[in-house]
FIBAFI-392087 format. One line per 3 residues: for each residue z, y, x of C-alpha. Coordinates in nm, 2 decimals, padded with zeros to 4 digits. Layout:
N
Z:Y:X | ... $
This chain:
595
00.00:00.00:00.00 | 00.09:00.24:00.28 | -00.24:00.17:00.46 $
-00.44:00.23:00.14 | -00.25:00.55:00.06 | -00.29:00.70:00.41 $
-00.66:00.62:00.42 | -00.75:00.71:00.07 | -01.02:00.97:00.17 $
-01.25:00.72:00.36 | -01.20:00.45:00.09 | -01.29:00.70:-00.18 $
-01.60:00.82:00.00 | -01.72:00.46:00.07 | -01.65:00.37:-00.29 $
-01.88:00.66:-00.40 | -02.16:00.54:-00.18 | -02.12:00.19:-00.32 $
-02.14:00.32:-00.68 | -02.46:00.50:-00.61 | -02.62:00.20:-00.43 $
-02.55:-00.01:-00.73 | -02.76:00.23:-00.93 | -02.50:00.40:-01.14 $
-02.61:00.75:-01.24 | -02.49:01.00:-00.98 | -02.32:01.25:-01.21 $
-02.12:00.98:-01.37 | -02.05:00.81:-01.04 | -01.90:01.13:-00.91 $
-01.68:01.19:-01.22 | -01.57:00.82:-01.26 | -01.49:00.79:-00.89 $
-01.29:01.11:-00.89 | -01.08:01.01:-01.20 | -01.03:00.65:-01.09 $
-00.89:00.76:-00.75 | -00.69:01.04:-00.91 | -00.49:00.77:-01.11 $
-00.46:00.55:-00.80 | -00.36:00.85:-00.58 | -00.08:00.96:-00.82 $
00.06:00.60:-00.82 | 00.04:00.57:-00.44 | 00.18:00.92:-00.36 $
00.53:00.78:-00.27 | 00.37:00.55:-00.01 | 00.14:00.81:00.15 $
00.39:00.99:00.37 | 00.27:01.33:00.25 | -00.11:01.25:00.29 $
-00.16:01.26:-00.09 | -00.10:01.58:-00.29 | -00.18:01.46:-00.65 $
00.02:01.50:-00.97 | -00.07:01.46:-01.34 | -00.04:01.84:-01.41 $
-00.33:01.89:-01.16 | -00.57:01.76:-01.42 | -00.52:02.09:-01.60 $
-00.72:02.26:-01.33 | -01.04:02.08:-01.44 | -01.12:02.31:-01.73 $
-01.09:02.61:-01.50 | -01.32:02.44:-01.25 | -01.58:02.38:-01.53 $
-01.56:02.72:-01.69 | -01.47:02.92:-01.39 | -01.71:03.08:-01.14 $
-01.81:02.75:-00.99 | -02.01:02.61:-01.29 | -02.04:02.77:-01.63 $
-01.98:03.13:-01.52 | -02.19:03.10:-01.20 | -02.46:03.37:-01.22 $
-02.64:03.23:-00.92 | -02.72:02.90:-01.09 | -02.90:03.10:-01.37 $
-03.19:03.13:-01.13 | -03.26:02.76:-01.15 | -03.39:02.75:-01.51 $
-03.58:03.07:-01.46 | -03.77:02.94:-01.16 | -03.82:02.60:-01.32 $
-03.97:02.76:-01.63 | -04.19:02.98:-01.42 | -04.33:02.69:-01.22 $
-04.40:02.47:-01.52 | -04.58:02.76:-01.71 | -04.79:02.83:-01.40 $
-04.88:02.46:-01.37 | -04.99:02.46:-01.73 | -05.19:02.78:-01.69 $
-05.44:02.61:-01.45 | -05.36:02.83:-01.15 | -05.34:02.53:-00.92 $
-05.68:02.41:-01.03 | -05.84:02.76:-00.97 | -05.67:02.79:-00.63 $
-05.78:02.44:-00.51 | -06.14:02.49:-00.62 | -06.17:02.83:-00.46 $
-05.99:02.76:-00.13 | -06.17:02.43:-00.11 | -06.50:02.61:-00.13 $
-06.39:02.86:00.13 | -06.29:02.59:00.38 | -06.55:02.34:00.27 $
-06.80:02.39:00.56 | -06.55:02.27:00.82 | -06.41:01.93:00.89 $
-06.09:01.88:00.70 | -06.16:02.18:00.49 | -06.02:02.02:00.17 $
-05.70:01.92:00.36 | -05.66:02.28:00.48 | -05.71:02.40:00.12 $
-05.44:02.16:00.00 | -05.19:02.28:00.26 | -05.27:02.65:00.19 $
-05.25:02.60:-00.19 | -04.93:02.40:-00.15 | -04.77:02.69:00.03 $
-04.88:02.93:-00.24 | -04.76:02.71:-00.52 | -04.43:02.67:-00.33 $
-04.39:03.05:-00.32 | -04.46:03.08:-00.69 | -04.32:02.77:-00.86 $
-04.05:02.63:-00.63 | -04.09:02.29:-00.81 | -04.20:01.99:-00.60 $
-04.30:01.78:-00.90 | -04.53:02.04:-01.04 | -04.71:02.10:-00.70 $
-04.76:01.73:-00.62 | -04.88:01.63:-00.96 | -05.12:01.92:-00.99 $
-05.27:01.87:-00.65 | -05.28:01.49:-00.70 | -05.47:01.52:-01.02 $
-05.71:01.79:-00.90 | -05.77:01.74:-00.52 | -05.72:01.36:-00.47 $
-06.03:01.25:-00.66 | -06.24:01.52:-00.48 | -06.11:01.41:-00.14 $
-06.19:01.05:-00.22 | -06.53:01.14:-00.35 | -06.64:01.30:-00.02 $
-06.51:01.02:00.20 | -06.16:01.13:00.31 | -05.93:00.86:00.45 $
-05.69:00.75:00.17 | -05.38:00.76:00.38 | -05.45:01.10:00.51 $
-05.54:01.24:00.17 | -05.22:01.10:00.01 | -05.00:01.22:00.30 $
-05.13:01.57:00.30 | -05.09:01.61:-00.08 | -04.74:01.47:-00.08 $
-04.63:01.68:00.22 | -04.78:02.00:00.09 | -04.60:01.96:-00.24 $
-04.27:01.93:-00.06 | -04.31:02.28:00.09 | -04.16:02.40:-00.24 $
-03.83:02.27:-00.09 | -03.81:02.52:00.19 | -04.04:02.81:00.11 $
-03.86:03.06:-00.12 | -03.80:03.06:-00.42 | -03.69:02.70:-00.36 $
-03.43:02.56:-00.60 | -03.25:02.37:-00.33 | -03.20:02.69:-00.14 $
-03.02:02.84:-00.44 | -02.79:02.54:-00.46 | -02.73:02.54:-00.09 $
-02.64:02.91:-00.10 | -02.40:02.85:-00.38 | -02.23:02.55:-00.21 $
-02.20:02.74:00.12 | -02.07:03.06:-00.05 | -02.35:03.27:00.09 $
-02.61:03.51:-00.06 | -02.92:03.36:-00.21 | -03.12:03.65:-00.08 $
-03.00:03.59:00.28 | -03.09:03.22:00.24 | -03.44:03.31:00.12 $
-03.49:03.55:00.41 | -03.37:03.30:00.66 | -03.59:03.02:00.53 $
-03.91:03.22:00.51 | -04.02:03.18:00.88 | -03.93:02.81:00.91 $
-04.13:02.74:00.59 | -04.43:02.92:00.73 | -04.40:02.74:01.07 $
-04.38:02.41:00.90 | -04.70:02.49:00.70 | -04.86:02.58:01.04 $
-04.75:02.24:01.19 | -04.92:02.06:00.89 | -05.24:02.25:00.96 $
-05.22:02.18:01.33 | -05.19:01.81:01.26 | -05.50:01.83:01.04 $
-05.69:02.02:01.32 | -05.59:01.75:01.58 | -05.70:01.46:01.36 $
-06.03:01.64:01.27 | -06.10:01.66:01.65 | -06.02:01.31:01.75 $
-06.09:01.12:01.42 | -06.36:01.33:01.25 | -06.47:01.05:01.02 $
-06.14:01.06:00.84 | -06.21:01.41:00.70 | -06.58:01.51:00.67 $
-06.70:01.85:00.57 | -06.82:01.92:00.21 | -07.19:01.85:00.17 $
-07.41:02.15:00.10 | -07.47:02.06:-00.26 | -07.09:02.06:-00.33 $
-07.06:02.43:-00.22 | -07.13:02.58:-00.56 | -07.01:02.93:-00.46 $
-07.27:02.95:-00.18 | -07.21:03.17:00.13 | -07.05:03.50:00.16 $
-06.77:03.48:00.42 | -06.89:03.80:00.59 | -06.86:03.98:00.26 $
-06.50:03.85:00.23 | -06.42:03.97:00.58 | -06.55:04.32:00.50 $
-06.34:04.33:00.19 | -06.03:04.22:00.39 | -06.10:04.49:00.65 $
-06.14:04.75:00.37 | -05.81:04.64:00.21 | -05.63:04.66:00.55 $
-05.77:05.01:00.61 | -05.66:05.13:00.27 | -05.31:04.97:00.32 $
-05.27:05.15:00.66 | -05.38:05.49:00.51 | -05.14:05.45:00.22 $
-04.86:05.35:00.47 | -04.92:05.66:00.68 | -04.91:05.88:00.36 $
-04.60:05.71:00.22 | -04.40:05.67:00.54 | -04.23:06.01:00.54 $
-04.10:05.97:00.19 | -04.03:05.60:00.16 | -03.93:05.50:00.52 $
-03.89:05.12:00.57 | -04.05:05.04:00.23 | -04.37:05.22:00.31 $
-04.54:04.92:00.47 | -04.49:04.70:00.15 | -04.59:04.98:-00.08 $
-04.90:05.05:00.14 | -05.00:04.68:00.13 | -04.96:04.68:-00.25 $
-05.19:04.98:-00.28 | -05.46:04.81:-00.06 | -05.44:04.48:-00.26 $
-05.46:04.67:-00.60 | -05.77:04.86:-00.49 | -05.96:04.56:-00.36 $
-05.87:04.36:-00.68 | -06.00:04.64:-00.91 | -06.32:04.66:-00.70 $
-06.37:04.28:-00.73 | -06.32:04.29:-01.11 | -06.56:04.58:-01.15 $
-06.82:04.42:-00.93 | -06.82:04.10:-01.14 | -06.81:04.28:-01.48 $
-07.07:04.54:-01.40 | -07.30:04.32:-01.19 | -07.30:04.57:-00.90 $
-07.34:04.29:-00.64 | -07.14:04.48:-00.39 | -06.95:04.15:-00.30 $
-07.07:03.79:-00.27 | -06.97:03.54:-00.54 | -06.74:03.37:-00.29 $
-06.57:03.69:-00.20 | -06.53:03.79:-00.57 | -06.38:03.45:-00.65 $
-06.14:03.44:-00.36 | -06.01:03.79:-00.43 | -05.98:03.74:-00.81 $
-05.81:03.40:-00.78 | -05.57:03.48:-00.49 | -05.44:03.83:-00.60 $
-05.25:03.72:-00.92 | -05.03:03.46:-00.75 | -04.98:03.69:-00.45 $
-04.87:03.96:-00.69 | -04.63:03.72:-00.86 | -04.49:03.62:-00.52 $
-04.43:03.99:-00.45 | -04.28:04.04:-00.79 | -04.02:03.76:-00.72 $
-03.96:03.76:-00.35 | -04.06:04.12:-00.27 | -03.81:04.26:-00.51 $
-03.54:04.03:-00.38 | -03.60:04.12:-00.01 | -03.62:04.49:-00.09 $
-03.29:04.47:-00.26 | -03.43:04.59:-00.60 | -03.34:04.27:-00.78 $
-03.09:03.98:-00.75 | -03.24:03.62:-00.73 | -03.15:03.57:-01.09 $
-03.33:03.89:-01.19 | -03.62:03.80:-00.97 | -03.65:03.46:-01.14 $
-03.64:03.63:-01.48 | -03.92:03.86:-01.38 | -04.12:03.57:-01.24 $
-04.09:03.38:-01.57 | -04.22:03.68:-01.75 | -04.50:03.72:-01.49 $
-04.60:03.35:-01.53 | -04.62:03.40:-01.91 | -04.84:03.70:-01.86 $
-05.07:03.51:-01.62 | -05.10:03.22:-01.86 | -05.18:03.46:-02.14 $
-05.45:03.64:-01.93 | -05.62:03.30:-01.87 | -05.61:03.22:-02.24 $
-05.39:02.92:-02.18 | -05.06:03.04:-02.33 | -04.98:02.85:-02.65 $
-04.67:02.74:-02.84 | -04.72:02.39:-02.72 | -04.71:02.50:-02.35 $
-04.39:02.70:-02.41 | -04.23:02.40:-02.58 | -04.32:02.17:-02.29 $
-04.19:02.42:-02.03 | -03.86:02.48:-02.22 | -03.81:02.10:-02.26 $
-03.87:02.03:-01.89 | -03.65:02.32:-01.79 | -03.37:02.20:-02.01 $
-03.39:01.85:-01.87 | -03.38:01.97:-01.51 | -03.10:02.23:-01.57 $
-02.89:01.97:-01.75 | -02.94:01.73:-01.46 | -02.82:01.98:-01.21 $
-02.53:02.09:-01.43 | -02.39:01.74:-01.49 | -02.41:01.66:-01.12 $
-02.22:01.98:-01.05 | -01.95:01.90:-01.31 | -01.92:01.55:-01.16 $
-01.89:01.70:-00.82 | -01.61:01.92:-00.94 | -01.41:01.62:-01.06 $
-01.47:01.43:-00.74 | -01.38:01.73:-00.52 | -01.05:01.78:-00.71 $
-00.93:01.43:-00.61 | -01.09:01.43:-00.27 | -00.92:01.75:-00.17 $
-00.60:01.62:-00.32 | -00.60:01.33:-00.07 | -00.69:01.57:00.22 $
-01.04:01.44:00.24 | -01.17:01.77:00.37 | -00.93:01.74:00.67 $
-01.05:01.38:00.74 | -01.42:01.49:00.73 | -01.35:01.80:00.95 $
-01.16:01.60:01.21 | -01.43:01.33:01.21 | -01.72:01.58:01.26 $
-01.55:01.83:01.50 | -01.45:01.54:01.73 | -01.81:01.44:01.79 $
-01.91:01.47:02.16 | -02.13:01.76:02.26 | -01.96:02.04:02.07 $
-02.18:02.24:01.84 | -02.50:02.06:01.95 | -02.35:01.72:01.91 $
-02.22:01.82:01.56 | -02.57:01.94:01.45 | -02.74:01.62:01.58 $
-02.48:01.40:01.42 | -02.49:01.58:01.09 | -02.87:01.58:01.08 $
-02.89:01.21:01.15 | -02.64:01.15:00.87 | -02.83:01.36:00.62 $
-03.16:01.20:00.72 | -03.04:00.85:00.65 | -02.85:00.95:00.33 $
-03.18:01.10:00.21 | -03.32:00.75:00.19 | -03.09:00.69:-00.11 $
-02.99:01.03:-00.24 | -03.18:01.31:-00.41 | -03.17:01.66:-00.26 $
-02.95:01.79:-00.54 | -02.71:01.50:-00.49 | -02.70:01.57:-00.11 $
-02.64:01.94:-00.18 | -02.35:01.88:-00.42 | -02.18:01.59:-00.24 $
-02.24:01.62:00.13 | -02.28:02.00:00.19 | -01.93:02.10:00.06 $
-01.78:01.84:00.31 | -01.99:01.96:00.61 | -01.96:02.34:00.56 $
-01.59:02.38:00.66 | -01.65:02.19:00.99 | -01.96:02.40:01.06 $
-01.77:02.72:00.99 | -01.48:02.61:01.22 | -01.73:02.55:01.50 $
-01.86:02.91:01.46 | -02.20:02.80:01.32 | -02.38:03.06:01.10 $
-02.38:02.90:00.75 | -02.72:03.05:00.66 | -02.88:02.89:00.96 $
-02.69:02.57:00.88 | -02.81:02.58:00.52 | -03.17:02.63:00.62 $
-03.14:02.35:00.87 | -03.01:02.11:00.60 | -03.28:02.23:00.37 $
-03.55:02.13:00.62 | -03.38:01.79:00.66 | -03.34:01.73:00.29 $
-03.71:01.79:00.26 | -03.76:01.44:00.41 | -03.58:01.29:00.10 $
-03.91:01.34:-00.09 | -04.12:01.17:00.18 | -03.97:00.85:00.29 $
-03.91:00.53:00.10 | -03.76:00.38:-00.10 | -03.68:00.69:-00.31 $
-03.93:00.94:-00.19 | -03.99:01.13:-00.51 | -04.31:01.31:-00.39 $
-04.45:00.96:-00.33 | -04.36:00.85:-00.68 | -04.51:01.16:-00.83 $
-04.84:01.10:-00.64 | -04.83:00.73:-00.73 | -04.81:00.83:-01.10 $
-05.13:01.02:-01.09 | -05.33:00.83:-00.82 | -05.59:00.57:-00.94 $
-05.44:00.22:-00.96 | -05.77:00.04:-01.04 | -06.14:00.10:-00.94 $
-06.31:00.38:-01.14 | -06.65:00.54:-01.17 | -06.68:00.89:-01.02 $
-06.80:01.13:-01.30 | -07.03:01.32:-01.06 | -07.18:01.06:-00.82 $
-07.16:00.76:-01.06 | -07.03:00.55:-00.77 | -06.74:00.32:-00.80 $
-06.43:00.44:-00.62 | -06.16:00.20:-00.49 | -05.80:00.27:-00.60 $
-05.52:00.41:-00.38 | -05.26:00.15:-00.30 | -04.88:00.22:-00.27 $
-04.89:00.11:00.09 | -05.16:00.37:00.17 | -04.94:00.64:00.01 $
-04.63:00.53:00.21 | -04.82:00.51:00.54 | -04.99:00.84:00.48 $
-04.65:01.01:00.45 | -04.52:00.88:00.79 | -04.69:01.14:01.02 $
-04.56:01.42:00.80 | -04.21:01.29:00.80 | -04.23:01.30:01.18 $
-04.35:01.66:01.16 | -04.05:01.75:00.95 | -03.82:01.59:01.21 $
-03.99:01.80:01.48 | -03.93:02.10:01.26 | -03.56:02.02:01.25 $
-03.56:02.02:01.63 | -03.74:02.35:01.64 | -03.49:02.51:01.40 $
-03.20:02.39:01.62 | -03.38:02.50:01.94 | -03.49:02.84:01.81 $
-03.22:02.97:01.57 | -03.37:03.32:01.58 | -03.63:03.20:01.33 $
-03.35:03.19:01.08 | -03.11:03.45:01.22 | -03.37:03.73:01.17 $
-03.23:03.75:00.82 | -02.96:03.97:00.97 | -03.21:04.23:01.09 $
-03.23:04.40:01.43 | -02.89:04.42:01.60 | -02.79:04.76:01.73 $
-02.67:04.78:02.09 | -02.35:05.00:02.09 | -02.43:05.11:02.44 $
-02.74:05.29:02.32 | -02.56:05.50:02.06 | -02.53:05.87:02.17 $
-02.23:06.05:02.03 | -02.26:06.43:02.02 | -01.97:06.65:01.92 $
-02.07:07.00:01.81 | -01.91:07.29:02.00 | -01.64:07.49:01.83 $
-01.58:07.82:02.01 | -01.28:07.92:01.80 | -01.09:07.62:01.93 $
-01.14:07.70:02.30 | -00.82:07.66:02.51 | -00.62:07.98:02.52 $
-00.57:07.96:02.89 | -00.94:07.99:02.96 | -01.11:08.33:02.91 $
-01.43:08.33:02.70 | -01.64:08.45:03.00 | -01.54:08.15:03.21 $
-01.33:08.35:03.47 | -00.99:08.23:03.57 | -00.68:08.43:03.47 $
-00.53:08.65:03.74 | -00.20:08.55:03.90 | -00.19:08.23:03.70 $
-00.09:08.43:03.39 | -00.22:08.38:03.04 | -00.55:08.54:02.97 $
-00.56:08.79:02.68 | -00.71:08.64:02.37 | -01.06:08.73:02.29 $
-01.12:08.96:01.99 | -01.12:08.76:01.68 | -00.95:08.45:01.84 $
-00.65:08.34:01.64 | -00.32:08.31:01.82 | -00.25:07.94:01.78 $
00.09:07.97:01.95 | 00.24:08.11:01.63 | 00.25:07.96:01.28 $
-00.02:08.09:01.05 | 00.05:08.38:00.82 | -00.08:08.40:00.47 $
00.01:08.76:00.39 | 00.35:08.87:00.29 | 00.62:08.64:00.41 $
00.80:08.46:00.13 | 01.17:08.54:00.07 | 01.40:08.34:00.28 $
01.58:08.06:00.09 | 01.96:08.06:00.10 | 02.10:07.81:00.34 $
02.22:07.49:00.18 | 02.60:07.45:00.24 | 02.68:07.14:00.45 $
02.88:06.89:00.24 | 03.23:06.80:00.35 | 03.20:06.42:00.40 $
03.57:06.38:00.47 | 03.65:06.42:00.10 | 03.54:06.19:-00.19 $
03.23:06.32:-00.38 | 03.29:06.53:-00.69 | 03.07:06.48:-01.00 $
03.18:06.78:-01.20 $
C-alpha cells in the first residue's frame, strides 16, 4: 500500500496510456482515470507519507474548473469554432479548386509543376482555413486525379498532398497553436508571430525536396503537356503586373510613412494589391487585353485569399484585433467570398455549422476530461514527478529538448494533436519554464513535432483523409478515356515517409536556430546605445559659481545674478502669515486630565 501511495503519479500516467491504447475515447479516458485515482488516492492518503494531498471536499473545485477561465469562460478558445467555420465555408466555396487549377497552369511547363502547385496552395489554404481535413480532402479530390492522369508517381503524389495539408498545423491561423498558447499561458498573437517563419521554412523544404527529386528522378513528375495548358502563355505579362504592383506599393509606402510609421509598409502593399486587382477585373470585363489570360486568372484568383489572410493575420499582427476577433472577421470574409462566387447556400451554412459544432464539442470534452485528470494528478504531486524526471535528463536544456521531442514524436503514433496538447503539454511546460526556455519557442517546437502525428502510421489522420478520397479500384479517366490504376494504402504510407523525415529535420532546425521563432519579440534595444540628454536649467546654477564662469574673489560667495532666486532662504509667498502661539508642553509627571 505504501509503495502504491508513494508512486501514485507514474501509476496514474501509465494507466491513462493503457486506457487509450485499448481504444477507449480520450475525453472519457481522462475523466474516468482522474475520478478513479481520486477515490483511490483519498483512501491511500494515510499511507503516502504526505505524497498525496487529496480529500473529498476537493471535488467541489471541479465546477470552478469547468466554468472558470480554463474552459467555459475562456475567450481564447472561442477562436477555434470561428476558424473552423471559416475553413469549411472556404472549402465549400470552391476556392481550393480555383487555386489548384490556376497555380497548376502557372507551374505546369516545368517538371514537378503540379507538385509545386499543391505545396503552394497547401500553404495558402493553411493560412486561410487552418483545418487539415479540409485541405487534404480538397487537394486529394482535385489534384490527385490530375497528377495520376499525367504520369506522376503514386507515392510522390500521395505524399505531397498529405504533407501540404498538414501545413495547416503550423502556419497561422492554426487551431493547434491556439490550444498550445492556452495551455502554455501565452498570447495567441505571439504564438502566431513565432510560428510564421518556421511554417514558411517548412514549406520551402517541401519545395526543395520536389526540386531535388525532379532533377534526379524526372520521370516521377513530368511537366504538363501542351494541350493541358488551357490558359496559354503570359508569364511575362504577369511579371509586368507584379512589378507595377511593387512600384505602386513603394510609392504608397513613401507617401504614408510620415503619418503611419511602422504600419506604412503594410498599408502600401495593400494599396498596390488593390490597384492591380481592380485593373485585372476591368481588363477582363471590358476586354481591353492589357494583360494575358494567365496573368488575369492568377491575379483574380490569388488576391481574395491573400486579402482574407491579411484580414485575419494582418489585423492580429498589427494589434488591431485579438485572435478571437480575427477569427470572427475571417468567418464573415469567408461567407462574403462564397457569396461572391455564387456558392453560398443554406445547405452550405448548415454543413459548416454541423462540422464546426462537432469539432468544437470534441475539443471541449477533451479539455473537460483533462481538467478532471489534472485535478487528481496535481493532488498526487504528479507535476513534481514529471518536473524531476525531465529536468534530471543529461545535457541540460538541449538534453531536455531532445528527450521531450523524442517522447512527443513517439506518442504522436497513438495520440491526436489535440490530445497531446491537453495531456502532455501541461506536464512539460513547468519543467521547460524552470530551465529558462522561452515558452513561445517551446510551443512552436512542439507544434512542428505534433505535425508528424498526421503523417505516420498507424493513426496518421492526413493519410486517412487521403485514403477516403483516393481511388480504391481502377477507373476510366474522363478526359483521356484510359484506365487508371488505383492508389493503394501502402503507396500512401510510403509516400509520407520522406515528408516525415523533412518534418524531423525542421524540428532540428528550430532547435538550432531559435531566432526563427524569437523574432516575435521584435528588435531588442541595446541599453548602451541610448543617449540621455538632460536640458540645461540656468535658474538652478550653483550659487557659488558666477554666471560669467569666473571664480569668486578671496574664496567668498559670489553675488547672485539679477533675477536669480536666493535658495539659501525659505520661499516667501507675500505677507508672512501670523505666528501661531506656541503649544504648551504637557506635564508628563501628572496623570492626564479629561476635563
